[in-house]
C-alpha positions in Angstrom: 216.3 55.6 306.2 218.9 58.3 305.4 221.7 55.8 305.6 219.9 53.7 303.0 219.5 56.7 300.7 223.3 57.0 300.3 224.2 60.5 299.0 221.6 63.2 299.5 221.1 66.6 297.8 219.1 68.7 300.2 217.2 72.0 299.9 217.1 74.0 303.1 214.1 75.2 305.0 212.5 75.3 308.5 211.7 71.6 309.2 214.4 70.5 306.9 217.0 71.8 309.3 216.4 68.6 311.3 216.7 66.5 308.1 220.0 68.2 307.3 221.4 67.6 310.8 220.4 64.0 310.8 221.7 63.5 307.3 225.1 64.9 308.4 225.1 62.4 311.3 224.2 59.5 309.1 226.0 60.3 305.9 228.9 62.5 306.9 230.4 64.1 303.8 227.9 62.6 301.4 225.4 65.5 302.1 225.0 68.6 300.0 222.8 71.4 301.2 221.3 73.3 298.3 219.7 76.6 299.4 217.5 78.4 297.0 217.2 82.2 296.8 214.1 83.6 295.1 212.0 86.7 294.8 209.4 85.1 297.1 211.8 83.8 299.8 212.8 86.4 302.5 216.5 87.2 302.4 216.7 86.7 306.2 215.5 83.1 305.8 218.1 82.5 303.1 220.8 83.9 305.2 219.7 81.8 308.2 219.8 78.6 306.1 223.3 79.4 304.9 224.4 80.0 308.5 222.8 76.7 309.6 224.6 74.7 306.9 227.9 76.3 308.0 227.1 75.6 311.7 226.3 72.0 311.0 229.5 71.8 308.8 227.7 70.6 305.7 228.9 71.6 302.3 226.4 73.8 300.6 225.7 75.7 297.4 223.1 78.3 296.5 220.9 78.5 293.5 218.5 81.2 292.3 214.9 80.4 291.4 213.0 83.0 289.4 209.3 82.3 290.0 208.2 85.5 288.3 209.5 84.3 285.0 207.0 81.4 285.1 203.6 82.6 283.8 201.8 79.7 285.5 203.1 81.0 288.8 202.6 84.7 288.1 198.9 84.2 287.1 198.4 83.3 290.8 196.2 80.2 290.5 195.1 78.3 293.6 197.8 75.7 292.8 200.6 78.3 292.3 202.9 76.4 294.8 202.8 73.5 292.4 204.5 75.5 289.7 207.0 77.0 292.1 208.0 73.5 293.4 208.2 71.9 290.0 210.7 74.6 288.9 212.7 74.1 292.2 212.7 70.3 292.0 213.7 70.3 288.3 216.7 72.4 289.2 217.6 70.2 292.2 217.2 67.0 290.2 219.6 68.2 287.5 222.1 69.4 290.2 221.9 66.2 292.1 222.7 64.2 289.0 225.6 66.5 288.1 227.0 66.2 291.7 226.5 62.4 291.9 223.7 62.4 294.5 221.0 59.8 294.2 218.3 61.6 296.2 216.8 64.9 297.0 215.3 65.1 300.5 212.9 67.8 301.8 211.3 68.8 305.1 207.8 67.7 304.4 206.5 66.0 307.5 203.6 63.7 308.4 201.5 66.5 309.8 201.6 68.2 306.3 199.6 65.4 304.7 196.1 66.5 305.5 196.7 70.1 304.4 196.0 71.4 300.9 199.6 71.5 299.5 199.8 71.6 295.7 203.6 71.4 296.0 203.3 67.9 297.3 202.2 66.8 293.8 205.5 68.2 292.4 207.4 66.2 295.1 205.9 62.9 293.9 206.3 63.8 290.2 210.0 64.6 290.7 210.9 61.7 293.0 211.8 63.9 296.0 212.0 62.0 299.2 210.4 63.2 302.4 212.1 61.3 305.2 210.2 63.0 308.0 206.9 62.1 306.4 208.1 58.6 305.6 209.1 58.1 309.3 205.7 59.5 310.5 207.2 62.5 312.3 205.0 65.4 313.1 205.9 69.0 313.7 205.8 68.4 317.5 208.1 65.4 317.1 210.6 67.4 315.0 210.7 70.2 317.6 211.4 67.8 320.4 214.1 65.9 318.5 215.6 69.2 317.3 215.8 70.5 320.8 217.5 67.3 321.9 220.0 67.8 319.2 220.5 71.4 320.3 219.4 72.8 317.0 218.6 76.5 317.3 215.7 76.1 314.9 213.8 73.8 317.4 211.3 76.6 318.3 211.5 78.7 315.1 208.1 80.0 314.1 206.6 79.0 310.8 207.3 81.3 307.9 203.6 81.9 307.0 
C-alpha cells in the first residue's frame, strides 16, 4: 500500500513510528517526516519523534501548531480534537503540495475505529491516509511488527 502511494508526507506520533519505518523501507528517500510542536504536545514526545526520524534516517522538518489561537479549540467542546486535527492537516496538506508529496499518512489503526475520535472526521475531510487502519492492523499487531523491526517504540505506553 505504501509503495502505491508514491511520495508520502508523514506526521510523527506513537503508532506512526511503525508507519515511518515501513515507509522508509518501501519508499526510500520519497518520505518526509513532519513533526508538529504545539502547546498541547509534551516537549519530550516532540524530541523523541525527532530522534526517531534521525535514527530511521528519514528527512524531517518541524512545524508549530498553535491550538490556543483557535477559538473552537479553546472553548473546549467535546469535539475539540476535531478542530486541532483540522488545523494540523490543513498545514500538512499545504506542506505536502509545496514539497511534491501526494499523500499524508498518519498512525490511525484499526483498533481506533470503535472509539469516539472526533479527529477522524478531520482525517476524512482532508484526505489523510491511514495505512495501518486500511491494512486492518491493531495496536497489538503494530507492537509485534515493531518489535520484529527492532523499533524502540514497540512497547512505548500511550500518551494519554
